[in-house]
C-alpha positions as CSV (number, residue, x, y, z in Angstrom):
1,M,123.6,-38.9,-146.0
2,S,123.9,-36.5,-149.0
3,V,122.7,-37.3,-152.5
4,F,126.3,-37.5,-153.6
5,E,127.2,-40.1,-150.9
6,K,124.2,-42.2,-151.9
7,R,125.3,-42.2,-155.5
8,I,128.9,-43.1,-154.5
9,N,127.6,-46.0,-152.3
10,K,125.6,-47.4,-155.3
11,I,128.8,-47.5,-157.4
12,K,130.7,-49.1,-154.5
13,K,128.1,-51.9,-154.6
14,T,129.1,-52.7,-158.2
15,L,132.8,-53.1,-157.4
16,D,134.4,-56.4,-156.7
17,Y,137.0,-56.8,-153.9
18,S,140.2,-54.9,-154.7
19,Q,138.5,-53.0,-157.6
20,A,138.1,-49.2,-157.9
21,A,136.3,-46.9,-160.4
22,L,138.1,-43.9,-161.9
23,I,135.7,-41.2,-163.2
24,K,136.9,-38.4,-165.5
25,D,133.8,-37.2,-167.4
26,N,133.1,-33.6,-166.2
27,N,129.4,-34.2,-165.7
28,N,130.0,-37.5,-163.9
29,V,132.6,-35.9,-161.6
30,Y,129.9,-33.3,-160.8
31,Y,127.3,-36.0,-160.3
32,F,129.3,-37.7,-157.6
33,S,131.2,-34.8,-156.0
34,G,129.1,-31.6,-156.5
35,M,132.1,-29.9,-158.2
36,Q,131.3,-28.5,-161.6
37,N,133.9,-28.0,-164.4
38,C,136.9,-28.7,-162.1
39,E,138.9,-30.8,-164.6
40,G,139.3,-33.3,-161.7
41,Y,139.0,-37.0,-161.2
42,V,136.8,-39.0,-158.8
43,L,138.2,-42.3,-157.5
44,I,135.8,-44.7,-155.8
45,T,137.0,-47.7,-153.9
46,N,135.2,-50.2,-151.7
47,D,136.0,-48.1,-148.6
48,E,136.4,-44.5,-149.8
49,A,135.8,-41.8,-152.5
50,Y,138.4,-39.2,-153.5
51,L,138.3,-36.1,-155.6
52,F,141.6,-35.1,-157.2
53,V,142.0,-31.5,-158.3
54,D,144.9,-29.1,-158.9
55,F,145.7,-25.8,-157.2
56,R,143.1,-23.8,-159.3
57,Y,140.2,-25.6,-157.8
58,I,141.4,-26.8,-154.3
59,E,139.8,-24.0,-152.3
60,S,136.4,-24.5,-153.9
61,A,136.6,-28.3,-153.7
62,R,137.3,-28.2,-150.0
63,S,134.4,-25.9,-149.5
64,I,131.9,-27.7,-151.7
65,C,132.8,-31.4,-151.8
66,K,131.7,-33.2,-148.6
67,S,131.2,-36.6,-150.2
68,C,134.8,-37.3,-151.1
69,K,138.3,-36.8,-149.6
70,V,139.8,-33.9,-151.5
71,I,143.3,-34.4,-152.7
72,E,145.4,-31.6,-154.3
73,F,147.7,-32.9,-157.0
74,T,150.7,-31.5,-158.8
75,K,151.4,-34.8,-160.7
76,L,148.1,-36.5,-161.2
77,F,149.3,-40.0,-161.8
78,E,151.7,-40.0,-158.9
79,S,148.8,-39.0,-156.6
80,L,146.4,-41.6,-158.1
81,K,149.0,-44.4,-157.9
82,A,149.7,-43.5,-154.2
83,V,146.1,-44.0,-153.3
84,L,145.7,-47.1,-155.4
85,Q,148.6,-48.7,-153.6
86,Q,147.4,-47.5,-150.2
87,E,144.0,-49.1,-150.9
88,S,145.6,-52.3,-152.3
89,I,143.7,-51.9,-155.6
90,E,144.4,-54.6,-158.2
91,A,141.9,-53.5,-161.0
92,L,140.7,-50.1,-162.1
93,L,137.5,-49.6,-164.0
94,I,137.5,-46.6,-166.4
95,E,134.8,-44.8,-168.4
96,S,135.1,-46.4,-171.9
97,E,133.0,-43.7,-173.6
98,C,135.1,-40.6,-172.7
99,V,138.7,-41.8,-172.6
100,S,140.9,-41.1,-175.7
101,I,143.3,-43.7,-177.0
102,S,146.3,-41.7,-175.9
103,L,144.9,-41.4,-172.4
104,Y,144.0,-45.1,-172.3
105,N,147.5,-46.0,-173.2
106,R,148.8,-43.7,-170.5
107,F,146.5,-45.4,-168.0
108,I,147.9,-48.8,-169.1
109,K,151.5,-47.6,-168.7
110,E,151.1,-45.9,-165.4
111,F,148.8,-48.3,-163.6
112,N,150.3,-51.5,-164.8
113,S,153.6,-50.3,-163.5
114,I,152.2,-50.7,-159.9
115,G,150.4,-54.0,-160.7
116,V,146.9,-52.5,-161.3
117,S,145.1,-53.7,-164.4
118,V,142.8,-51.4,-166.3
119,I,139.3,-52.5,-167.2
120,S,138.0,-50.6,-170.2
121,D,134.8,-52.5,-170.9
122,D,131.5,-50.6,-170.6
123,S,130.6,-51.9,-167.1
124,L,131.4,-48.6,-165.3
125,V,129.6,-46.5,-168.0
126,K,126.5,-48.8,-167.6
127,A,126.5,-48.5,-163.8
128,I,126.7,-44.7,-164.0
129,N,124.0,-44.5,-166.8
130,N,121.7,-46.7,-164.7
131,L,121.9,-44.1,-161.9
132,R,121.7,-41.0,-164.0
133,I,118.8,-42.2,-166.1
134,I,116.4,-41.9,-163.1
135,K,116.2,-38.3,-161.8
136,S,116.1,-37.3,-158.2
137,D,113.6,-34.6,-156.9
138,E,116.5,-32.1,-156.8
139,E,117.4,-32.9,-160.4
140,I,113.8,-32.6,-161.5
141,A,113.6,-29.2,-159.8
142,Y,116.7,-28.0,-161.7
143,I,115.4,-29.2,-165.0
144,S,112.1,-27.5,-164.3
145,E,113.8,-24.2,-163.5
146,A,115.8,-24.5,-166.7
147,Q,112.6,-24.9,-168.7
148,R,111.0,-22.0,-166.9
149,I,113.9,-19.8,-167.9
150,T,113.7,-21.0,-171.5
151,E,110.0,-20.2,-171.7
152,K,110.4,-16.7,-170.3
153,A,113.1,-16.0,-172.9
154,Y,110.9,-17.5,-175.6
155,N,107.9,-15.4,-174.8
156,E,110.1,-12.2,-174.7
157,V,111.8,-12.9,-178.0
158,L,108.6,-13.4,-179.9
159,N,108.4,-9.6,-179.9
160,F,111.6,-9.6,-182.1
161,V,110.4,-12.2,-184.6
162,K,109.2,-10.1,-187.6
163,P,110.1,-9.6,-191.3
164,G,113.4,-7.9,-191.9
165,V,115.1,-9.4,-188.8
166,S,118.0,-11.9,-189.2
167,E,118.1,-15.4,-187.7
168,R,121.4,-14.5,-186.0
169,S,120.0,-11.5,-184.2
170,I,117.2,-13.7,-182.8
171,A,119.8,-16.3,-181.6
172,I,121.8,-13.5,-179.9
173,E,118.8,-12.0,-178.2
174,L,117.6,-15.4,-177.0
175,E,120.9,-16.2,-175.5
176,H,121.0,-12.8,-173.8
177,L,117.5,-13.3,-172.4
178,I,118.2,-16.8,-171.2
179,R,121.3,-15.7,-169.3
180,K,119.5,-12.6,-168.0
181,N,116.7,-14.7,-166.6
182,G,119.1,-16.8,-164.5
183,A,120.7,-19.5,-166.6
184,E,124.4,-20.3,-166.5
185,G,124.2,-20.5,-170.3
186,V,122.4,-22.1,-173.2
187,S,122.0,-25.9,-173.4
188,F,123.5,-26.0,-177.0
189,D,124.1,-23.7,-180.0
190,L,120.6,-22.4,-180.4
191,I,118.7,-23.1,-183.6
192,T,116.7,-20.1,-184.8
193,I,116.0,-20.6,-188.5
194,T,113.5,-19.2,-191.1
195,G,111.9,-20.0,-194.4
196,K,113.4,-22.8,-196.4
197,K,116.0,-23.4,-193.8
198,T,113.4,-24.8,-191.4
199,S,113.7,-28.0,-193.5
200,L,117.1,-28.5,-191.9
201,P,116.6,-30.4,-188.5
202,H,119.9,-28.8,-187.2
203,G,120.1,-25.7,-189.2
204,V,122.6,-23.0,-188.1
205,P,121.5,-19.4,-187.6
206,S,122.9,-17.0,-190.2
207,D,122.3,-13.6,-191.6
208,A,119.2,-14.9,-193.4
209,I,116.3,-12.5,-193.1
210,I,112.8,-13.4,-191.9
211,K,110.2,-12.8,-194.6
212,D,106.4,-12.5,-194.5
213,G,104.9,-16.0,-194.8
214,D,107.9,-17.8,-193.4
215,F,107.8,-20.6,-190.8
216,F,110.3,-19.8,-188.0
217,T,111.7,-22.6,-185.9
218,M,113.3,-22.2,-182.5
219,D,115.1,-25.2,-180.8
220,I,116.3,-23.7,-177.6
221,G,117.3,-24.6,-174.0
222,A,118.8,-23.2,-170.8
223,L,121.5,-24.6,-168.5
224,Y,120.7,-24.3,-164.8
225,K,123.0,-25.8,-162.0
226,G,124.4,-28.1,-164.6
227,Y,121.0,-29.4,-165.9
228,H,119.5,-28.8,-169.3
229,S,116.2,-28.0,-170.8
230,D,115.2,-28.6,-174.5
231,M,112.2,-27.2,-176.4
232,T,111.2,-26.6,-180.0
233,R,108.5,-24.4,-181.4
234,T,107.6,-23.6,-185.0
235,I,105.7,-20.4,-185.6
236,A,104.4,-18.5,-188.7
237,V,105.4,-15.0,-189.5
238,R,102.5,-12.6,-190.5
239,S,100.7,-15.3,-192.6
240,C,100.4,-19.0,-193.1
241,S,99.4,-21.0,-196.2
242,D,96.9,-23.9,-196.1
243,Y,99.7,-26.3,-196.9
244,Q,101.9,-25.0,-194.1
245,R,99.0,-25.4,-191.7
246,E,98.3,-28.9,-193.0
247,I,101.9,-30.1,-192.3
248,Y,101.9,-28.4,-188.9
249,D,98.7,-30.1,-187.9
250,I,100.1,-33.5,-188.8
251,V,103.2,-32.9,-186.6
252,Y,100.9,-31.5,-183.8
253,K,98.8,-34.7,-184.0
254,A,101.8,-37.0,-184.0
255,Q,103.4,-35.2,-181.1
256,N,100.3,-35.2,-178.9
257,A,99.7,-38.9,-179.6
258,A,103.3,-39.8,-178.7
259,L,103.0,-37.8,-175.5
260,E,99.8,-39.7,-174.6
261,S,101.7,-43.0,-175.0
262,V,104.3,-42.0,-172.5
263,R,104.2,-43.8,-169.1
264,A,106.3,-46.1,-167.0
265,G,106.3,-49.7,-168.4
266,V,106.1,-48.6,-172.1
267,K,109.0,-49.3,-174.5
268,A,110.7,-46.1,-175.7
269,S,110.4,-47.6,-179.2
270,D,106.6,-47.7,-179.0
271,V,106.6,-43.9,-178.2
272,D,108.6,-43.4,-181.4
273,K,106.3,-45.7,-183.3
274,T,103.2,-43.8,-182.2
275,A,104.5,-40.6,-183.7
276,R,106.1,-42.2,-186.8
277,D,103.0,-44.1,-187.7
278,I,100.9,-40.9,-187.9
279,I,103.4,-39.1,-190.0
280,T,103.9,-42.1,-192.3
281,E,100.1,-42.6,-192.7
282,A,99.9,-39.0,-193.8
283,G,102.4,-39.7,-196.5
284,F,105.5,-38.0,-195.0
285,G,107.3,-40.9,-193.4
286,K,110.5,-40.3,-195.5
287,C,110.5,-36.7,-194.2
288,F,110.9,-37.7,-190.6
289,G,114.4,-39.1,-190.4
290,H,115.5,-38.6,-186.8
291,S,114.4,-40.3,-183.6
292,T,111.4,-39.1,-181.7
293,G,113.3,-38.1,-178.6
294,H,116.1,-38.5,-176.1
295,G,116.9,-38.2,-172.4
296,V,117.9,-34.9,-170.9
297,G,119.8,-34.1,-167.7
298,L,123.5,-33.2,-167.2
299,D,123.9,-33.9,-170.9
300,I,121.5,-32.4,-173.5
301,H,121.4,-35.8,-175.2
302,E,121.6,-38.8,-172.8
303,K,119.9,-42.1,-172.2
304,P,117.1,-43.1,-172.7
305,F,116.9,-42.6,-176.5
306,V,113.3,-42.6,-177.9
307,S,114.0,-44.3,-181.2
308,S,112.7,-47.2,-183.3
309,K,115.7,-49.3,-182.2
310,S,115.5,-48.6,-178.4
311,E,115.0,-51.5,-176.1
312,T,114.6,-49.3,-173.0
313,I,111.4,-49.7,-170.9
314,L,110.4,-46.3,-169.6
315,S,110.5,-45.9,-165.8
316,E,109.2,-43.3,-163.4
317,N,111.3,-40.2,-163.2
318,M,113.1,-40.6,-166.5
319,V,113.2,-37.3,-168.4
320,I,112.7,-37.5,-172.2
321,T,111.9,-35.3,-175.1
322,V,109.1,-35.9,-177.6
323,E,109.9,-34.1,-180.9
324,P,108.6,-35.5,-184.1
325,G,109.0,-33.4,-187.3
326,I,108.4,-33.2,-191.0
327,Y,111.1,-31.7,-193.2
328,L,110.2,-30.8,-196.8
329,E,113.5,-30.3,-198.7
330,N,113.8,-26.8,-200.1
331,Q,110.3,-25.8,-198.8
332,F,110.0,-25.7,-195.1
333,G,109.9,-27.9,-192.0
334,V,108.0,-28.2,-188.7
335,R,109.2,-29.6,-185.4
336,I,107.4,-29.5,-182.0
337,E,109.3,-30.6,-179.0
338,D,108.3,-30.9,-175.3
339,M,110.4,-32.3,-172.5
340,V,108.5,-34.6,-170.1
341,L,108.9,-36.5,-166.9
342,V,107.8,-40.1,-167.1
343,K,105.3,-41.1,-164.4
344,N,103.7,-44.4,-163.5
345,D,100.3,-43.1,-164.7
346,G,101.5,-41.0,-167.6
347,Y,103.8,-38.0,-167.8
348,Y,104.4,-34.5,-166.5
349,N,105.1,-31.9,-169.2
350,F,107.8,-29.5,-168.2
351,A,106.6,-27.1,-171.0
352,A,103.7,-24.8,-170.1
353,L,103.6,-23.1,-173.5
354,P,100.7,-23.8,-175.9
355,K,101.5,-25.8,-179.1
356,E,98.8,-24.6,-181.4
357,L,100.2,-22.8,-184.4
358,I,100.6,-19.1,-183.7
359,V,101.1,-16.4,-186.3
360,V,103.2,-13.4,-185.1
């Protein structure tokens, strides 16, 4: 039995008699069918699973998808309704998080016309999230390869980080290297920022020029077989002041302590607290305004979230980031981020790069 069939069977077990689940989110369609970016739908009933695609994707779907019956549609709703009636479905669960109001209204109109009610609570989303939050060996291998590609590009681009070079040129070079080294693309719009802009947690690369004495922050990641990596490093260009080093050391200490707190059975909020307490005790609590981390997989930000409000208990084979930071407005900022695999006795760090402050 394939990994896709096992996932489908787990969703089947959550369905009541005469219920079905309709999956639209691109990443979830891939998760259950193996088809990426097909703009299709997966329908799971108690007895069967179907992948609906149009003419553009039908040849690939028939070749790739072995976990579902592949149906080519010209009129999606007519094809969906035919199967629902064939399977005697009375209630259809939909993904509440990714359906627009207009599409939801269309669902109501089309499916109610054949006596099928639409269930738009978060039960299907929860069921899918509970599956996706625990990574399989194959998923872990894909994430590991995405990280390897990211690190290779990072090491190569360090040769370009020097005074007189623009943030934008570094971003372009990094994306080129990430793709050249085997990625499908970048995980997100890369953050490559310098000087005072490093105080912006999600600063956007511009034509700003790197200067001697700047901190330079790179928040980068690669996409490999649909899975993401995520890593941040802050480096110094040519020189580093004592104050810059002091702030860096605080973040470094907080990040290492948070990492050491990671293991199955620990609350995600306790990992956040470990990092936050160190930064707060150093007098910079108000300068760390985001959560300590998040899950990574088919989405760059997914459950579990490592925040002060999280109720999640970490479990083996969850993948999370640990990324505390200090951001001093109009001065500079420091963030250090690793992506780790939760284990029963601790964690495995996907990142092999050193984190001590380097001056290039």
